[in-house]
VOBA-1610 file (N, C-alpha, C; in pm, whole numbers, padded with zeros to 5 digits, always signed):
BEGIN
Unk+00085-00120+00000Unk+00000+00000+00000Unk+00088+00124+00000Unk+00053+00219-00085Unk+00133+00340-00093Unk+00105+00430+00026Unk+00199+00519+00054Unk+00182+00612+00165Unk+00065+00706+00139Unk+00039+00737+00008Unk-00072+00825-00028Unk-00206+00762+00008Unk-00217+00628-00019Unk-00340+00556+00016Unk-00362+00557+00166Unk-00252+00540+00240Unk-00261+00538+00386Unk-00308+00673+00440Unk-00254+00780+00387Unk-00292+00915+00429Unk-00437+00942+00393Unk-00479+00896+00272Unk-00615+00916+00227Unk-00715+00848+00319Unk-00683+00722+00355Unk-00772+00646+00443Unk-00780+00711+00581Unk-00666+00762+00629Unk-00663+00828+00760Unk-00752+00951+00760Unk-00743+01030+00651Unk-00825+01151+00641Unk-00973+01117+00632Unk-01006+01010+00557Unk-01146+00969+00544Unk-01203+00928+00678Unk-01124+00849+00754Unk-01167+00804+00885Unk-01186+00923+00979Unk-01089+01016+00976Unk-01097+01134+01064Unk-01217+01220+01029Unk-01241+01238+00898Unk-01355+01318+00854Unk-01488+01253+00893Unk-01493+01122+00873Unk-01615+01048+00908Unk-01643+01057+01057Unk-01536+01046+01136Unk-01550+01055+01282Unk-01601+01193+01323Unk-01551+01297+01257Unk-01597+01434+01288Unk-01745+01450+01256Unk-01786+01393+01142Unk-01928+01401+01103Unk-02016+01331+01206Unk-01975+01210+01244Unk-02053+01132+01341Unk-02062+01207+01474Unk-01950+01261+01520Unk-01948+01334+01648Unk-02037+01458+01641Unk-02033+01528+01527Unk-02115+01648+01511Unk-02263+01614+01517Unk-02300+01504+01452Unk-02440+01461+01452Unk-02484+01424+01593Unk-02397+01352+01665Unk-02430+01310+01801Unk-02447+01431+01893Unk-02353+01527+01884Unk-02360+01647+01968Unk-02483+01729+01935Unk-02510+01748+01805Unk-02627+01828+01764Unk-02757+01762+01809Unk-02764+01631+01794Unk-02884+01558+01836Unk-02905+01569+01986Unk-02795+01555+02060Unk-02804+01564+02206Unk-02849+01703+02249Unk-02796+01807+02181Unk-02833+01945+02216Unk-02981+01969+02192Unk-03032+01918+02080Unk-03174+01934+02048Unk-03261+01860+02148Unk-03220+01738+02182Unk-03299+01656+02274Unk-03298+01711+02416Unk-03185+01773+02455Unk-03172+01824+02591Unk-03230+01965+02608Unk-03260+02033+02496Unk-03307+02172+02502Unk-03431+02187+02591Unk-03534+02104+02573Unk-03653+02119+02659Unk-03621+02105+02807Unk-03531+02011+02841Unk-03493+01992+02981Unk-03418+02114+03033Unk-03332+02174+02948Unk-03257+02292+02989Unk-03349+02411+03014Unk-03448+02426+02925Unk-03546+02535+02941Unk-03625+02516+03069Unk-03668+02392+03093Unk-03746+02362+03213Unk-03664+02387+03339Unk-03536+02350+03337Unk-03449+02372+03454Unk-03425+02520+03479Unk-03411+02597+03370Unk-03391+02742+03383Unk-03515+02807+03444Unk-03632+02762+03401Unk-03757+02816+03454Unk-03773+02780+03602Unk-03736+02658+03637Unk-03743+02614+03776Unk-03649+02695+03863Unk-03529+02724+03810Unk-03431+02803+03885Unk-03480+02946+03905Unk-03546+03002+03803Unk-03602+03138+03814Unk-03706+03143+03927Unk-03795+03045+03927Unk-03898+03041+04030Unk-03836+03026+04169Unk-03734+02941+04178Unk-03667+02919+04307Unk-03606+03047+04359Unk-03542+03125+04270Unk-03478+03249+04312Unk-03579+03355+04353Unk-03695+03357+04287Unk-03800+03451+04324Unk-03853+03418+04463Unk-03878+03290+04487Unk-03926+03246+04619Unk-03823+03276+04727Unk-03695+03252+04696Unk-03589+03275+04794Unk-03575+03423+04827Unk-03584+03510+04726Unk-03573+03654+04749Unk-03684+03704+04841Unk-03801+03642+04829Unk-03915+03682+04911Unk-03912+03617+05049Unk-03816+03526+05069Unk-03805+03460+05199Unk-03913+03358+05225Unk-03971+03301+05116Unk-04080+03205+05134Unk-04047+03070+05072Unk-03920+03048+05039Unk-03879+02919+04982Unk-03875+02813+05092Unk-03942+02702+05070Unk-03943+02591+05164Unk-03866+02475+05103Unk-03752+02442+05161Unk-03670+02332+05111Unk-03746+02200+05127Unk-03729+02114+05026Unk-03792+01984+05032Unk-03934+01980+04979Unk-03984+02095+04935Unk-04119+02102+04880Unk-04112+02144+04735Unk-04200+02095+04652Unk-04200+02123+04509Unk-04198+02273+04481Unk-04101+02315+04396Unk-04091+02457+04359Unk-04217+02502+04285Unk-04262+02421+04190Unk-04381+02456+04113Unk-04503+02471+04205Unk-04514+02382+04302Unk-04625+02390+04395Unk-04621+02518+04477Unk-04502+02555+04523Unk-04487+02677+04601Unk-04516+02801+04517Unk-04478+02794+04388Unk-04493+02911+04301Unk-04639+02937+04264Unk-04725+02843+04293Unk-04868+02862+04266Unk-04927+02976+04349Unk-04858+03013+04457Unk-04906+03122+04541Unk-04867+03259+04484Unk-04790+03259+04375Unk-04740+03384+04318Unk-04811+03416+04186Unk-04853+03540+04172Unk-04914+03589+04049Unk-04812+03673+03972Unk-04791+03641+03845Unk-04697+03715+03762Unk-04773+03816+03676Unk-04731+03942+03682Unk-04795+04047+03603Unk-04689+04126+03527Unk-04730+04179+03412Unk-04641+04265+03334Unk-04669+04410+03366Unk-04562+04488+03376Unk-04573+04631+03407Unk-04505+04711+03297Unk-04569+04819+03255Unk-04508+04912+03160Unk-04430+05015+03243Unk-04298+05008+03234Unk-04214+05098+03314Unk-04227+05243+03270Unk-04278+05266+03151Unk-04293+05403+03101Unk-04413+05472+03163Unk-04511+05394+03207Unk-04634+05451+03262Unk-04654+05417+03410Unk-04583+05313+03457Unk-04604+05269+03594Unk-04735+05197+03613Unk-04786+05136+03506Unk-04915+05068+03510Unk-04900+04921+03468Unk-04991+04838+03519Unk-05000+04703+03466Unk-05036+04712+03318Unk-04993+04612+03241Unk-05022+04614+03098Unk-05050+04474+03046Unk-05131+04468+02939Unk-05157+04343+02868Unk-05090+04344+02730Unk-05003+04442+02709Unk-04934+04450+02578Unk-04841+04333+02555Unk-04792+04273+02663Unk-04709+04153+02651Unk-04771+04045+02739Unk-04749+03921+02701Unk-04802+03808+02776Unk-04706+03775+02890Unk-04751+03795+03013Unk-04664+03773+03129Unk-04616+03630+03139Unk-04692+03536+03084Unk-04656+03395+03095Unk-04542+03357+03001Unk-04523+03432+02894Unk-04420+03395+02796Unk-04317+03505+02769Unk-04338+03623+02822Unk-04249+03736+02794Unk-04110+03711+02851Unk-04008+03734+02769Unk-03869+03719+02812Unk-03809+03858+02831Unk-03803+03900+02955Unk-03756+04035+02985Unk-03609+04053+02948Unk-03527+03952+02972Unk-03384+03962+02941Unk-03362+03984+02792Unk-03436+03911+02709Unk-03420+03926+02565Unk-03470+04062+02515Unk-03573+04114+02579Unk-03630+04240+02534Unk-03534+04357+02549Unk-03437+04344+02640Unk-03340+04451+02663Unk-03261+04482+02536Unk-03237+04380+02453Unk-03156+04396+02332Unk-03238+04437+02210Unk-03370+04445+02227Unk-03458+04478+02116Unk-03490+04628+02119Unk-03446+04704+02016Unk-03472+04849+02013Unk-03621+04883+02016Unk-03707+04790+01974Unk-03851+04815+01975Unk-03910+04797+02114Unk-03834+04731+02202Unk-03884+04700+02337Unk-03799+04762+02447Unk-03705+04847+02411Unk-03617+04908+02512Unk-03562+05040+02461Unk-03511+05120+02552Unk-03452+05249+02516Unk-03306+05254+02561Unk-03224+05315+02478Unk-03085+05335+02514Unk-03076+05449+02614Unk-02994+05430+02717Unk-02980+05531+02821Unk-02851+05610+02802Unk-02856+05737+02834Unk-02733+05818+02835Unk-02657+05787+02963Unk-02530+05813+02964Unk-02448+05782+03082Unk-02496+05857+03205Unk-02550+05977+03186Unk-02596+06056+03300Unk-02725+06000+03360Unk-02799+05924+03281Unk-02925+05865+03328Unk-02910+05717+03362Unk-02786+05672+03370Unk-02762+05528+03386Unk-02664+05498+03498Unk-02699+05531+03623Unk-02607+05504+03735Unk-02582+05355+03756Unk-02678+05270+03718Unk-02661+05125+03737Unk-02587+05062+03620Unk-02556+05140+03517Unk-02481+05093+03399Unk-02549+04974+03333Unk-02678+04988+03307Unk-02753+04882+03240Unk-02759+04904+03088Unk-02718+05022+03042Unk-02709+05059+02901Unk-02846+05080+02836Unk-02937+04985+02853Unk-03071+04999+02795Unk-03174+04965+02902Unk-03286+05036+02901Unk-03396+05002+02992Unk-03513+04950+02911Unk-03560+04833+02949Unk-03672+04771+02880Unk-03802+04847+02906Unk-03897+04836+02814Unk-04027+04901+02832Unk-04114+04825+02932Unk-04099+04693+02932Unk-04186+04610+03015Unk-04104+04525+03113Unk-04158+04508+03230Unk-04093+04425+03332Unk-04197+04333+03396Unk-04152+04219+03442Unk-04240+04126+03512Unk-04226+04144+03662Unk-04338+04151+03731Unk-04337+04159+03877Unk-04414+04039+03931Unk-04380+04001+04053Unk-04435+03879+04111Unk-04501+03914+04244Unk-04629+03878+04256Unk-04709+03922+04370Unk-04758+03803+04452Unk-04742+03815+04584Unk-04795+03717+04677Unk-04911+03783+04751Unk-05028+03723+04742Unk-05147+03783+04804Unk-05209+03687+04905Unk-05272+03742+05004Unk-05345+03663+05102Unk-05484+03722+05120Unk-05556+03679+05224Unk-05692+03726+05243Unk-05700+03876+05270Unk-05587+03936+05308Unk-05586+04080+05337Unk-05537+04163+05218Unk-05506+04095+05107Unk-05456+04167+04990Unk-05311+04134+04961Unk-05236+04235+04918Unk-05096+04213+04882Unk-05012+04183+05005Unk-04941+04070+05001Unk-04854+04032+05112Unk-04709+04066+05081Unk-04666+04035+04958Unk-04529+04067+04915Unk-04530+04093+04765Unk-04434+04174+04721Unk-04414+04195+04578Unk-04265+04182+04549Unk-04232+04106+04445Unk-04092+04077+04410Unk-04062+04143+04276Unk-03953+04221+04273Unk-03918+04301+04155Unk-03783+04258+04100Unk-03770+04247+03968Unk-03640+04215+03909Unk-03548+04337+03909Unk-03422+04317+03940Unk-03325+04426+03944Unk-03195+04379+03877Unk-03119+04473+03828Unk-02988+04439+03772Unk-02902+04564+03768Unk-02770+04544+03759Unk-02679+04656+03751Unk-02536+04606+03752Unk-02445+04691+03712Unk-02305+04653+03697Unk-02232+04659+03830Unk-02154+04554+03859Unk-02073+04550+03979Unk-01929+04584+03945Unk-01838+04489+03972Unk-01697+04509+03939Unk-01664+04450+03803Unk-01708+04327+03777Unk-01670+04255+03657Unk-01784+04234+03557Unk-01904+04262+03598Unk-02016+04238+03507Unk-02148+04274+03573Unk-02255+04242+03504Unk-02390+04275+03552Unk-02439+04171+03652Unk-02497+04219+03761Unk-02561+04132+03858Unk-02711+04131+03827Unk-02770+04012+03826Unk-02913+03997+03803Unk-02976+03936+03927Unk-03086+03996+03973Unk-03148+03941+04092Unk-03288+03993+04113Unk-03336+03977+04236Unk-03470+04020+04275Unk-03465+04087+04412Unk-03550+04187+04430Unk-03569+04245+04562Unk-03718+04231+04594Unk-03746+04191+04717Unk-03885+04172+04758Unk-03922+04275+04865Unk-04042+04329+04852Unk-04095+04423+04950Unk-04219+04363+05015Unk-04241+04399+05140Unk-04362+04357+05208Unk-04483+04430+05150Unk-04602+04394+05195Unk-04725+04452+05142Unk-04735+04603+05158Unk-04657+04661+05251Unk-04659+04807+05265Unk-04579+04876+05155Unk-04510+04795+05074Unk-04429+04843+04961Unk-04319+04939+05005Unk-04271+04916+05127Unk-04161+04996+05180Unk-04061+04909+05256Unk-04111+04814+05333Unk-04025+04727+05412Unk-03967+04617+05325Unk-03836+04600+05330Unk-03769+04497+05250Unk-03796+04359+05310Unk-03839+04267+05225Unk-03861+04128+05267Unk-03740+04042+05238Unk-03661+04081+05138Unk-03542+04004+05105Unk-03481+04048+04974Unk-03363+03997+04946Unk-03291+04029+04823Unk-03201+03913+04788Unk-03184+03887+04659Unk-03095+03781+04617Unk-03055+03798+04472Unk-02935+03751+04437Unk-02886+03757+04299Unk-02866+03615+04248Unk-02913+03591+04126Unk-02902+03457+04069Unk-02791+03448+03963Unk-02736+03562+03924Unk-02628+03561+03825Unk-02538+03681+03846Unk-02408+03657+03853Unk-02312+03766+03865Unk-02171+03714+03836Unk-02075+03807+03823Unk-01937+03770+03793Unk-01841+03826+03898Unk-01894+03851+04018Unk-01812+03915+04120Unk-01709+03817+04179Unk-01603+03873+04234Unk-01491+03794+04285Unk-01530+03712+04408Unk-01507+03580+04405Unk-01538+03497+04522Unk-01466+03548+04647Unk-01538+03555+04758Unk-01480+03601+04884Unk-01482+03751+04902Unk-01509+03824+04793Unk-01517+03971+04802Unk-01657+04013+04754Unk-01667+04059+04628Unk-01799+04094+04576Unk-01892+03975+04570Unk-01833+03855+04560Unk-01913+03733+04557Unk-01988+03707+04685Unk-01960+03787+04788Unk-02031+03772+04915Unk-02178+03813+04906Unk-02220+03860+04788Unk-02363+03887+04768Unk-02442+03756+04783Unk-02373+03643+04770Unk-02439+03512+04786Unk-02438+03464+04931Unk-02368+03535+05017Unk-02353+03491+05156Unk-02486+03508+05231Unk-02540+03399+05287Unk-02667+03408+05361Unk-02663+03511+05474Unk-02545+03530+05536Unk-02535+03628+05644Unk-02561+03768+05591Unk-02501+03802+05475Unk-02522+03936+05419Unk-02665+03953+05371Unk-02719+03852+05304Unk-02857+03860+05258Unk-02954+03869+05376Unk-02912+03812+05489Unk-02997+03817+05608Unk-03005+03954+05671Unk-02921+04049+05625Unk-02925+04186+05678Unk-03039+04268+05617Unk-03094+04223+05507Unk-03192+04302+05433Unk-03334+04302+05489Unk-03388+04186+05526Unk-03528+04187+05573Unk-03550+04285+05689Unk-03654+04365+05677Unk-03687+04462+05781Unk-03635+04601+05753Unk-03540+04615+05660Unk-03490+04748+05625Unk-03600+04827+05552Unk-03592+04959+05560Unk-03690+05046+05497Unk-03633+05103+05368Unk-03715+05105+05263Unk-03667+05146+05131Unk-03686+05295+05105Unk-03801+05351+05141Unk-03834+05490+05103Unk-03853+05582+05223Unk-03822+05708+05200Unk-03850+05814+05298Unk-03868+05944+05222Unk-03976+06015+05252Unk-04005+06144+05187Unk-04010+06133+05035Unk-04064+06020+04987Unk-04083+06004+04843Unk-03958+05971+04765Unk-03849+05935+04834Unk-03724+05902+04766Unk-03670+05769+04819Unk-03581+05708+04740Unk-03514+05587+04786Unk-03413+05628+04893Unk-03438+05585+05015Unk-03353+05625+05126Unk-03256+05514+05167Unk-03285+05391+05126Unk-03197+05280+05164Unk-03061+05297+05099Unk-02956+05278+05177Unk-02819+05294+05129Unk-02732+05178+05176Unk-02648+05129+05087Unk-02550+05027+05124Unk-02422+05104+05160Unk-02386+05100+05285Unk-02278+05185+05335Unk-02144+05113+05332Unk-02039+05189+05345Unk-01906+05131+05356Unk-01885+05086+05500Unk-01850+04960+05520Unk-01831+04909+05654Unk-01960+04855+05713Unk-01963+04848+05846Unk-02079+04791+05915Unk-02169+04901+05970Unk-02298+04872+05973Unk-02396+04967+06024Unk-02405+04956+06176Unk-02403+05069+06243Unk-02425+05072+06388Unk-02576+05063+06411Unk-02625+04953+06469Unk-02769+04936+06488Unk-02834+05049+06566Unk-02756+05118+06650Unk-02812+05226+06730Unk-02804+05362+06665Unk-02744+05366+06546Unk-02728+05495+06477Unk-02860+05544+06421Unk-02873+05675+06411Unk-02992+05734+06351Unk-03001+05692+06204Unk-03117+05646+06164Unk-03135+05604+06025Unk-03083+05465+05995Unk-03052+05386+06097Unk-02997+05252+06075Unk-03094+05162+05998Unk-03224+05190+06010Unk-03324+05110+05938Unk-03314+05129+05787Unk-03241+05233+05746Unk-03227+05260+05603Unk-03087+05225+05552Unk-03009+05152+05633Unk-02871+05122+05595Unk-02843+04973+05600Unk-02762+04926+05503Unk-02718+04787+05497Unk-02566+04785+05490Unk-02503+04691+05560Unk-02358+04678+05556Unk-02307+04663+05413Unk-02195+04729+05383Unk-02128+04708+05256Unk-02051+04578+05259Unk-01999+04536+05145Unk-01921+04413+05135Unk-01775+04446+05162Unk-01718+04381+05262Unk-01580+04409+05302Unk-01482+04382+05187Unk-01398+04481+05157Unk-01297+04465+05053Unk-01351+04469+04912Unk-01479+04506+04895Unk-01540+04508+04762Unk-01611+04641+04741Unk-01531+04748+04739Unk-01586+04883+04730Unk-01667+04905+04602Unk-01614+04860+04487Unk-01683+04883+04361Unk-01811+04801+04349Unk-01808+04680+04401Unk-01930+04599+04400Unk-02035+04663+04490Unk-01993+04709+04608Unk-02086+04774+04700Unk-02148+04898+04637Unk-02066+04976+04569Unk-02117+05096+04502Unk-02214+05058+04391Unk-02181+04952+04317Unk-02271+04907+04211Unk-02404+04860+04266Unk-02401+04789+04378Unk-02524+04742+04442Unk-02610+04859+04486Unk-02547+04958+04546Unk-02620+05076+04592Unk-02684+05148+04473Unk-02608+05160+04364Unk-02660+05227+04245Unk-02779+05153+04184Unk-02767+05020+04177Unk-02874+04945+04110Unk-03003+04943+04192Unk-02989+04938+04325Unk-03108+04943+04410Unk-03175+05079+04396Unk-03097+05185+04401Unk-03153+05320+04389Unk-03216+05342+04252Unk-03156+05284+04147Unk-03212+05303+04013Unk-03345+05230+03999Unk-03347+05102+04032Unk-03467+05022+04006Unk-03582+05054+04101Unk-03553+05106+04218Unk-03661+05147+04307Unk-03691+05296+04294Unk-03617+05361+04206Unk-03633+05505+04187Unk-03732+05541+04077Unk-03737+05669+04041Unk-03836+05720+03945Unk-03823+05662+03804Unk-03705+05616+03765Unk-03687+05555+03633Unk-03712+05406+03636Unk-03730+05352+03758Unk-03755+05210+03773Unk-03898+05184+03817Unk-03912+05122+03934Unk-04045+05079+03980Unk-04117+05177+04071Unk-04056+05290+04107Unk-04122+05383+04198Unk-04259+05428+04149Unk-04275+05472+04022Unk-04408+05513+03977Unk-04510+05399+03987Unk-04468+05279+03951Unk-04559+05164+03959Unk-04600+05137+04104Unk-04503+05137+04196Unk-04534+05111+04337Unk-04627+05218+04393Unk-04604+05342+04352Unk-04691+05451+04397Unk-04833+05431+04346Unk-04845+05394+04218Unk-04978+05369+04162Unk-05045+05249+04227Unk-04967+05144+04252Unk-05022+05024+04313Unk-05072+05055+04454Unk-04995+05133+04526Unk-05032+05167+04663Unk-05160+05251+04669Unk-05178+05335+04569Unk-05297+05422+04566Unk-05414+05358+04494Unk-05392+05236+04443Unk-05499+05165+04373Unk-05517+05209+04229Unk-05417+05278+04172Unk-05429+05331+04036Unk-05345+05255+03934Unk-05285+05142+03974Unk-05202+05067+03881Unk-05287+04984+03786
//
């Protein structure tokens, strides 16, 4: 057998193997897609429940989420809307769509989100007395990238019920402490608004519980100044007049 025949056969075998592997990988990706979508949806629900402080370990996530009503809000008007279907609307994808979002100038973008979507999904927990909790999506730039999460308010729409981030790129042990249960445990009970403005502030260092205004302060993350500043900016933006403040005001007055 000539060396040319040997090389030819080797190339044919290698090419055939590549084709087979590509088909296997593509088929697996297609077959696994529904499971991946379902897992992502389950994780979203879990994070919403956790942010509100109502996640029960060992109990079905879907069953627990039945207590939550999902509604779409038009951030431009501060009103509930039926322009998008709350059950299927993808808020993350809408951010990149010029028809569904607006580009922000640097002066109007303290959270560095670049674009603000027209519509947002909010999650409501109601009981026999009415609204018990409301969970709002929030995001903003930290040190290395955008943090995505939820903040929950009690039915008075002022007292914080909880906060959590489900995606971020912050440094483990520093900005990554946003995942630390101890730090997240500092949020429940804090007050968000005073005199019509976002008064809650993430401070540098630890909060003195006896200090004036301590109910409006949360400890910063040790050694993570830029992440702490980013967190403070994103909370103030999304709970402020360009975020959910108009909607919360309308909801509280019964005009949403």
